[in-house]
N, C-alpha and C positions, 0 to 999 in steps of 0.2 A: 672506535669504542662507541657503544650505545649509551645513551643518557636515560635514566630511570624517570618515569613520570608517576609512579605509584599506582594505586588502584583507579582506573578511569574507564569510562565507557567509550573507548576508542576502537572502532572496527571500521574497516574500509573495504568496499563500498558499502554504505548504509543506505538501503532503499527508502525512497520517501513514498509512503503508502497513504492513499486517501480511503478512509474507511466510511462507508455510507450505509445509513439504516433509516427505517421508519419508526417514528414515535408511535404511542398508543392511539393517536388520531390520524395517522397515516401522513404525517408531515415528514418530508425527507430531511435528513441531517448529515453532516460529514464532518470529519475530523482529519487532521494530519497526524501521522504516526511514523516514527522512524525505527522503532525497535521491533522489527518483525522480519520474518523470512520463513523458508521452508522448514517445517517441523519434522515430517516424515513423508513417505510416499503419499502424494495427493492430499497433503494437510499443510496448513499454515500455522505458525505460532507467532503471537504478538503479544507484547507487553503493554497493557493499557490500565491505567489507573481506574478503579471502581467509581471515582467521583465523576467521570465523564458522562455526559448525557448519552453519547454514543454507546457506552458500555451498558447503561440502564437499558437502552433500546434493544441491544443485542440479547441481553439476558431475558428480556420480555418476548422478543420475536424468534429468537434462536437462529437468526439469520443476518448476514451483512454482505456487503461487496467490498472488494478491495481493488482500487484502480491505481495504476502506476502514474504517480506525478510526472509531468513532462515539462520541458523547457517552455513550450508555448504557454502553459498555464501556471508559471511560477507564482504570480501574484495571487490569484485566487486559491492556490494549493497552500501558500503561506497563511492567507487570511483565515481559512477554516482551521488552522492550527493555533492562531493567536486569539481567537474569539471563541468563547464557550457557548455550546448549544444550551447550556443551563440558563444562559442570560439572553441569547439572541436566537430565536425560533426559525428565523428565515436566512439563515446563513448561506444556503445554496443559492437562494434568489440573488442575495447581496453579491455572492461570488460571480453572478453572472451565469450560472449553469442551469441547465435543465436536466431532467431525469426521465427515465423510462423504467417501469416496473420490470424486474427480472422475471423472465418466464420460468426460472427454476428455483428461486428462493424468495422469501418475502422481504425484498429489500431493493432500493433504487440502484439503477445503473446511471452513472453520470455521463451524459452524452458526449460532452466536450473532451473527456479523457479517452484516449485510444485503445486501452487495454484494461480488462476487467476480470477478477476472479469472483465467482459467485460461490458463496460459502455458507455452510451450516454449522452451528456451534456444537462442539464436542464436549468441551469443559472449560471452566473458568475458575481459577483459584484467586479468591479476593485477598488472600494473605500475601501472595506473591505477584498478583496482578497479571498472571500469565494465562493467555487464552489460546486454545487449539481449536481449530475448525477444519472440517472436511472441505476440500475444494470440489464443488459439484460440477462446475463448468468454467471454462476460460473462453472469453469472447474478445475479439480485436476487430477494429474497423478494417475494412478491405484496403485502405490507403496505407496501412502499415504492414501489409503482407508483401513477400517477395516469393514466388513460386508456391504460393498457397500456405506459407509459414510466416509466423510473426517475425519481423525483422527488428531487432532491438535499435538499430541505427535509426529507423523510421519512426519507432515509438518515441525515441529521444528522451529517455527517463532521466530524471535528475537523481542525485544521491545527496545525502546530508553529510557534511563534514562536522563532527561533533567537536573538533578542535577549534576551528576558525568560526563556527556557526554560519557556514556558507552552503549554498546549494550549487553542486557541480554537475555538468553534463558528462556523460561517459564519453571515453576517448576512442582512439583508433584501435583497429584489430591488432593484437599483440601476438597472436599465434592461433593454432588449431588444437582444440582439446582432444585427447585421446589419440593424437598423432604425432605432435612435435617431440614428446618424450621418448617415442620409440627410436629416435636417433641414437639414444644412449643404451638401449637395450641390446644385450649380446646374446 
């Protein structure tokens, strides 16, 4: 029998996204966001409160990057989520990160995180705090590629567990998409 938990924001796995922007003075900023994912073909959707410095930067620049938080960077990834850019302007420096300006959008790429989506703003609804952006480019470090493709095991991303408030690494391969189910097809 299943136990009811009522209306909760429980979804597994929940990616840990690091959103990076430039402010009006070209200073890089980053925040940790867990409520995001693919919105549509080549688009990302993220729920971000309009009070965040990052959102103010996105609305001004119309661009941002989304990096996948990884096991190696748990501490700095959590740090940029617990400290506000409204109060601390050098969060990226304190996190120990460096950035490179994206060649595709007006936003920083965090060099220490192995995978990055470069995005341009499509829409932002301040009432629902929901943002949609076009993915202009995906980049990844050579050391996380296998046969020229991004290897999720090498990226080693973390997910957020909203029940226990823990970060978890992804597990073992459980099957092959678009193949295993064919065993039941008649």
